[in-house]
N, CA, C and O of each residue as an XYZ file, in Angstrom:
524
protein
N     146.427     45.239     59.486
C     147.315     45.658     58.736
C     147.195     45.949     57.577
O     146.431     45.175     57.000
N     147.792     47.080     56.668
C     147.532     47.432     55.443
C     148.613     46.539     54.662
O     149.821     46.776     54.696
N     148.064     45.556     54.003
C     148.660     44.603     52.845
C     149.131     44.947     51.288
O     149.783     44.300     50.468
N     148.466     46.337     51.247
C     148.277     46.752     49.696
C     147.687     47.812     49.632
O     146.881     48.059     50.529
N     147.902     48.814     48.520
C     147.215     50.007     48.113
C     145.588     49.443     47.776
O     145.448     48.577     46.912
N     144.911     49.751     48.190
C     143.373     49.126     47.732
C     142.342     49.882     46.821
O     141.136     49.635     46.826
N     142.973     50.866     46.008
C     142.283     51.683     45.324
C     143.286     51.864     44.062
O     144.498     51.664     44.138
N     142.503     52.332     42.722
C     143.185     52.409     41.382
C     144.001     53.585     41.355
O     143.573     54.619     41.868
N     145.091     53.546     40.833
C     146.037     54.695     40.515
C     145.434     55.497     39.804
O     145.573     56.689     40.077
N     144.692     55.162     38.825
C     143.769     56.091     37.958
C     142.823     57.027     38.608
O     142.423     58.072     38.096
N     142.494     56.573     39.772
C     141.587     57.562     40.419
C     142.466     58.732     41.360
O     141.944     59.679     41.947
N     143.940     58.400     41.336
C     144.395     59.874     42.069
C     145.228     60.622     41.446
O     145.910     60.377     40.451
N     145.142     61.571     42.092
C     145.508     62.876     41.450
C     147.195     63.238     42.107
O     147.328     63.344     43.327
N     148.180     63.372     41.348
C     149.468     64.001     41.948
C     149.925     65.299     42.249
O     149.858     66.145     41.358
N     150.421     65.628     43.454
C     150.943     64.772     44.268
C     149.440     64.615     45.348
O     148.538     65.449     45.422
N     149.510     63.568     45.950
C     148.614     62.846     46.717
C     148.124     63.833     47.845
O     148.814     64.806     48.148
N     146.949     63.571     48.445
C     147.120     64.539     49.893
C     146.620     63.350     50.835
O     145.726     62.562     50.527
N     147.263     63.348     51.907
C     146.893     62.486     52.916
C     145.514     62.025     52.962
O     145.265     60.820     52.950
N     144.570     62.941     53.015
C     143.177     62.876     53.314
C     142.641     62.051     52.175
O     141.896     61.113     52.459
N     142.925     62.289     50.966
C     142.184     61.531     50.035
C     142.877     60.297     49.581
O     142.276     59.512     48.848
N     144.192     60.052     49.993
C     144.640     58.419     49.974
C     144.222     57.875     51.015
O     144.156     56.646     50.984
N     143.762     58.655     52.401
C     143.230     57.317     53.194
C     141.749     57.271     52.733
O     141.259     56.142     52.768
N     140.938     58.270     52.308
C     139.466     58.193     52.150
C     139.496     56.933     50.870
O     138.624     56.065     50.906
N     140.346     56.918     49.982
C     140.639     56.035     49.096
C     140.806     54.717     49.229
O     140.201     53.829     48.627
N     141.734     54.605     50.122
C     142.214     53.359     51.027
C     140.886     52.554     51.879
O     140.648     51.349     51.956
N     140.249     53.568     52.388
C     139.230     52.854     53.406
C     138.080     52.461     52.701
O     137.458     51.450     53.027
N     137.619     53.450     51.403
C     136.870     52.874     50.360
C     137.234     51.211     49.842
O     136.501     50.248     50.067
N     138.272     51.179     49.256
C     138.931     50.274     48.804
C     138.914     49.015     49.927
O     138.328     47.982     49.603
N     139.442     49.090     51.006
C     139.087     48.014     52.112
C     138.014     47.589     52.535
O     137.782     46.409     52.798
N     136.859     48.988     52.699
C     135.444     48.369     52.813
C     135.572     48.784     54.546
O     134.868     48.112     55.299
N     136.309     49.692     55.062
C     136.711     50.104     56.566
C     137.707     50.887     56.818
O     138.702     51.213     56.170
N     137.123     51.268     58.324
C     138.354     52.304     58.450
C     139.325     52.039     58.952
O     139.257     51.155     59.806
N     140.710     52.682     58.665
C     141.688     52.153     59.063
C     142.434     52.485     60.216
O     142.472     53.646     60.624
N     143.042     51.543     60.783
C     143.265     52.058     62.380
C     144.710     52.777     62.535
O     145.295     52.999     61.475
N     145.384     53.185     63.804
C     146.328     54.049     63.848
C     147.543     53.617     63.071
O     148.125     54.381     62.301
N     147.854     52.569     63.258
C     149.046     51.939     62.534
C     149.193     52.033     60.978
O     150.210     52.359     60.366
N     147.883     51.656     60.421
C     147.795     51.709     59.118
C     147.796     53.331     58.645
O     148.404     53.675     57.632
N     147.060     54.278     59.472
C     147.216     55.522     59.026
C     148.470     56.208     59.269
O     148.554     57.381     58.906
N     149.471     55.636     59.841
C     150.825     55.937     59.976
C     151.335     55.228     59.049
O     152.456     55.704     58.870
N     151.171     54.340     58.327
C     152.047     53.553     57.393
C     151.395     54.246     56.059
O     152.020     54.000     55.027
N     150.191     55.106     55.917
C     149.741     55.515     54.829
C     150.205     57.042     54.672
O     150.128     57.691     53.629
N     150.682     57.478     55.856
C     151.297     59.015     55.636
C     152.555     58.656     55.114
O     152.923     59.301     54.132
N     153.296     57.779     55.544
C     154.674     57.122     55.067
C     154.709     57.446     53.610
O     155.345     58.262     52.944
N     153.621     56.339     53.276
C     153.810     55.770     51.668
C     153.214     57.214     50.995
O     153.739     57.568     49.940
N     152.225     57.988     51.522
C     152.056     59.166     50.695
C     153.172     60.147     50.517
O     153.325     60.739     49.449
N     153.975     60.330     51.579
C     155.250     60.803     51.383
C     156.014     60.546     50.561
O     156.359     61.455     49.806
N     156.585     59.169     50.388
C     157.493     58.752     49.607
C     156.545     58.761     48.294
O     157.058     59.515     47.466
N     155.656     58.338     47.936
C     154.983     58.862     46.684
C     155.112     59.933     45.781
O     155.357     60.008     44.577
N     154.832     60.917     46.872
C     155.007     62.437     46.436
C     156.225     62.795     46.229
O     156.461     63.645     45.370
N     157.218     62.232     46.960
C     158.624     62.182     46.560
C     158.985     62.109     45.359
O     159.468     62.988     44.645
N     158.704     60.849     45.091
C     158.718     60.098     43.428
C     158.012     61.288     42.595
O     158.780     61.635     41.697
N     157.258     61.756     42.587
C     156.393     62.702     41.774
C     157.141     63.851     41.662
O     157.178     64.420     40.571
N     157.921     64.414     42.885
C     158.628     65.764     42.662
C     159.971     65.330     41.897
O     160.643     66.097     41.208
N     160.247     64.013     42.124
C     161.589     63.731     41.215
C     161.588     63.854     40.022
O     162.444     64.330     39.276
N     160.193     63.235     39.728
C     160.193     63.246     38.118
C     159.858     64.604     37.592
O     160.046     64.801     36.391
N     159.404     65.526     38.310
C     159.323     66.736     37.917
C     160.799     67.326     37.744
O     161.191     67.921     36.740
N     161.264     67.162     38.452
C     162.791     67.594     38.800
C     164.026     67.292     37.730
O     165.033     67.916     37.395
N     163.387     65.908     37.333
C     164.202     65.287     36.236
C     165.117     64.420     36.605
O     166.055     63.987     35.936
N     164.743     64.116     37.963
C     165.762     62.987     38.838
C     165.456     61.778     38.618
O     164.355     61.558     38.114
N     166.269     60.761     38.907
C     165.976     59.463     38.749
C     164.556     58.706     39.420
O     164.098     59.527     40.214
N     163.951     57.842     39.412
C     163.138     57.351     40.013
C     163.671     56.521     41.306
O     164.579     55.696     41.418
N     162.731     57.076     42.255
C     163.179     56.333     43.711
C     163.000     54.960     43.554
O     162.054     54.550     42.880
N     163.843     54.137     44.126
C     163.321     52.673     44.292
C     162.657     52.368     45.480
O     162.921     53.113     46.424
N     161.808     51.401     45.691
C     161.227     50.790     46.914
C     161.935     49.450     47.001
O     161.841     48.564     46.153
N     162.671     49.393     48.145
C     163.098     48.430     48.552
C     162.551     47.301     49.702
O     162.621     47.407     50.926
N     162.026     46.269     48.961
C     161.159     45.048     49.996
C     161.863     44.968     50.991
O     163.075     45.126     50.839
N     161.264     44.668     52.469
C     162.087     44.053     53.754
C     162.317     42.851     53.615
O     163.022     42.302     54.462
N     161.802     42.111     52.528
C     162.126     40.313     52.339
C     161.300     39.653     53.093
O     161.400     38.426     53.113
N     160.183     40.386     53.975
C     159.052     39.548     54.760
C     157.489     39.004     54.086
O     156.614     39.864     53.976
N     157.280     38.035     53.790
C     156.436     37.660     53.095
C     155.160     38.374     53.414
O     154.326     38.593     52.535
N     154.996     38.741     54.660
C     153.755     39.301     54.625
C     153.411     40.626     54.255
O     152.245     40.899     53.971
N     154.444     41.596     54.228
C     154.688     43.098     53.656
C     154.679     42.817     51.788
O     154.230     43.557     50.912
N     155.178     41.824     51.696
C     155.372     41.803     49.890
C     154.437     42.355     49.156
O     154.851     43.037     48.219
N     152.977     42.243     49.335
C     152.280     43.166     48.539
C     152.249     44.358     48.695
O     152.065     45.080     47.716
N     152.430     44.928     50.047
C     152.361     46.035     49.938
C     153.503     46.977     49.542
O     153.450     48.180     49.288
N     154.778     45.955     49.553
C     155.808     46.821     48.828
C     155.554     47.067     47.329
O     155.763     48.080     46.662
N     154.981     45.708     46.931
C     154.649     45.811     45.252
C     153.823     46.620     44.960
O     153.882     47.108     43.831
N     152.615     47.099     46.019
C     151.684     47.947     45.420
C     152.689     49.608     45.734
O     152.941     50.439     44.862
N     152.914     49.655     46.553
C     154.183     50.916     46.793
C     155.143     51.107     45.647
O     155.267     52.241     45.186
N     155.959     49.919     45.054
C     156.596     50.266     43.747
C     155.628     50.858     42.836
O     155.751     52.029     42.476
N     154.553     50.026     42.394
C     153.878     50.424     41.410
C     153.185     51.827     41.479
O     152.860     52.449     40.467
N     152.999     52.246     42.681
C     152.250     53.791     43.114
C     153.601     54.538     42.679
O     153.496     55.366     41.774
N     154.535     54.371     43.104
C     155.786     55.144     43.138
C     156.111     55.477     41.637
O     156.180     56.617     41.177
N     156.273     54.472     41.043
C     156.780     54.739     39.653
C     155.546     55.278     38.835
O     155.882     55.929     37.846
N     154.179     55.145     39.034
C     153.095     56.042     38.347
C     153.279     57.454     38.845
O     153.075     58.417     38.107
N     153.675     57.577     40.132
C     153.714     59.064     40.603
C     155.117     59.815     39.888
O     155.120     61.029     39.682
N     156.068     59.109     39.608
C     157.258     59.579     39.018
C     156.960     59.688     37.697
O     157.211     60.856     37.401
N     156.572     59.124     36.771
C     155.993     59.129     35.356
C     155.101     60.343     35.232
O     155.151     61.194     34.344
N     154.344     60.293     36.178
C     153.283     61.581     36.226
C     153.990     62.917     36.247
O     153.784     63.842     35.461
N     155.085     62.889     37.522
C     155.815     64.082     37.478
C     156.721     64.400     36.128
O     156.840     65.571     35.768
N     157.325     63.379     35.426
C     157.973     63.646     34.306
C     157.006     64.442     33.198
O     157.296     65.431     32.525
N     155.863     63.741     33.232
C     154.621     64.365     31.919
C     154.305     65.814     32.567
O     154.092     66.822     31.892
N     154.308     65.773     33.717
C     154.018     67.300     33.960
C     155.154     68.323     34.069
O     154.924     69.532     34.043
N     156.243     67.870     34.178
C     157.454     68.867     34.017
C     157.298     69.045     32.568
O     157.020     70.207     32.274
N     157.394     68.231     31.571
C     157.125     68.687     30.009
C     155.864     69.454     29.729
O     155.918     70.189     28.743
N     154.894     69.430     30.313
C     153.759     70.210     29.984
C     153.998     71.465     30.556
O     153.747     72.434     29.839
N     154.504     71.706     31.892
C     155.116     72.851     32.780
C     155.907     73.822     31.690
O     155.732     75.024     31.493
N     156.782     72.963     31.082
C     157.865     74.011     30.351
C     157.413     74.349     29.032
O     157.638     75.491     28.632
N     156.708     73.396     28.169
C     155.907     73.915     27.034
C     155.108     75.084     27.195
O     155.169     76.022     26.399
N     154.209     75.064     28.394
C     153.040     75.887     28.893
C     154.051     77.373     29.084
O     153.708     78.442     28.578
N     155.211     77.220     29.822
C     155.885     78.306     29.962
C     156.376     78.864     28.775
O     156.177     80.062     28.570
N     157.014     78.151     27.926
C     157.525     78.991     26.471
C     156.445     79.265     25.881
O     156.465     80.399     25.403
N     155.400     78.642     25.694
C     154.247     79.169     25.135
C     153.576     80.327     25.609
O     152.797     80.889     24.840
N     153.766     80.805     26.834
C     153.461     82.049     27.415
C     154.280     83.343     26.969
O     153.779     84.443     26.734
N     155.565     83.026     26.899
C     156.280     84.069     26.499
C     156.163     84.121     24.966
O     156.305     85.215     24.420
N     155.864     82.793     24.073
C     155.861     83.244     22.814
C     156.711     83.006     22.016
O     156.477     83.182     20.821
N     157.949     82.534     22.458
C     159.155     82.726     22.287
C     160.066     81.561     22.350
O     159.615     80.769     23.178
N     161.337     81.064     21.729
C     162.412     80.240     22.239
C     163.352     80.930     22.818
O     163.226     82.133     22.588
N     164.158     80.689     23.412
C     165.026     81.308     23.992
C     166.145     81.856     23.436
O     166.570     81.188     22.493
N     166.857     82.975     23.726
C     167.660     83.504     22.446
C     169.034     82.942     22.889
O     169.908     82.966     22.022
N     169.314     82.511     23.931
C     170.732     82.194     24.225
C     170.667     81.150     25.631
O     169.824     81.254     26.523
N     171.775     80.132     25.577
C     171.942     79.190     26.618
C     171.787     79.977     28.014
O     171.399     79.350     28.999
N     172.084     81.324     28.103
C     171.884     81.841     29.584
C     170.319     81.898     29.935
O     169.731     81.640     30.986
N     169.849     82.330     28.672
C     168.281     82.609     28.957
C     167.702     81.620     29.500
O     167.051     81.586     30.544
N     168.080     80.381     28.384
C     167.249     78.852     28.710
C     167.433     78.576     30.223
O     166.544     78.080     30.915
N     168.816     78.984     30.747
C     169.389     78.589     31.955
C     168.422     79.294     33.162
O     168.233     78.901     34.313
N     167.995     80.241     32.603
C     167.332     81.348     33.470
C     165.662     80.406     33.479
O     165.240     79.933     34.534
N     165.096     80.303     32.518
C     164.069     79.921     32.364
C     163.365     78.482     32.967
O     162.214     78.202     33.301
N     164.954     77.532     32.926
C     164.873     76.507     33.566
C     164.904     76.603     35.055
O     164.438     75.755     35.816
N     165.465     77.655     35.384
C     165.869     77.949     37.000
C     164.414     78.187     37.424
O     163.935     77.550     38.362
N     163.751     79.041     36.784
C     162.564     79.551     37.193
C     161.579     78.492     37.285
O     160.636     78.645     38.061
N     161.695     77.255     36.472
C     160.708     76.160     36.530
C     161.262     75.283     37.491
O     160.502     74.371     37.816
N     162.697     75.303     38.199
C     162.925     74.212     39.015
C     163.501     73.344     38.575
O     163.656     72.398     39.348
N     164.030     73.221     37.327
C     164.786     72.332     36.892
C     166.378     72.544     36.881
O     167.026     73.359     37.537
N     166.777     71.708     36.071
C     168.324     71.623     35.910
C     168.587     72.132     34.538
O     167.848     71.956     33.569
N     169.883     72.879     34.553
C     170.222     73.639     33.234
C     170.189     72.220     31.944
O     170.740     71.124     32.048
N     169.404     72.712     30.870
C     169.554     71.889     29.820
C     170.723     71.707     29.158
O     170.657     72.284     28.072
N     171.931     71.077     29.349
C     172.954     70.946     28.773
C     172.976     70.558     27.161
O     174.048     70.732     26.582
N     171.898     70.064     26.432
C     171.861     69.519     25.126
C     171.662     70.986     24.417
O     171.937     70.965     23.217
N     171.367     71.867     24.775
C     171.404     73.032     24.008
C     172.855     74.171     23.889
O     172.999     75.298     23.413
N     173.769     73.194     24.590
C     175.272     74.051     24.207
C     175.839     74.025     23.182
O     176.880     74.666     23.036
């Protein structure tokens, strides 16, 4: 049974690919994962990538809710840590994307409407702070 995520977050690039996640997990465990562990890993990667995309979109961080079982506590703790890291990385990447986009155009938006158009292109919600 996969009891936690067995490789360091610092070695991950978000969004995660399932193959890279499984490879890192197997390297950390020192063995091949069984089919149940691979299924669990696939679900974990899906949730972690969801958190990354939520961060990019400016949405709230998704919460990891433990099931209350002692034998899965480490897994849920690991998943919560990875989810938070993915969400924070998504937030950071979104900031960098906006800055790069504005630098590419070489100017600031002329109006609130133009800003809204830019934000739509970036896949973000309208920036209401500019009203």
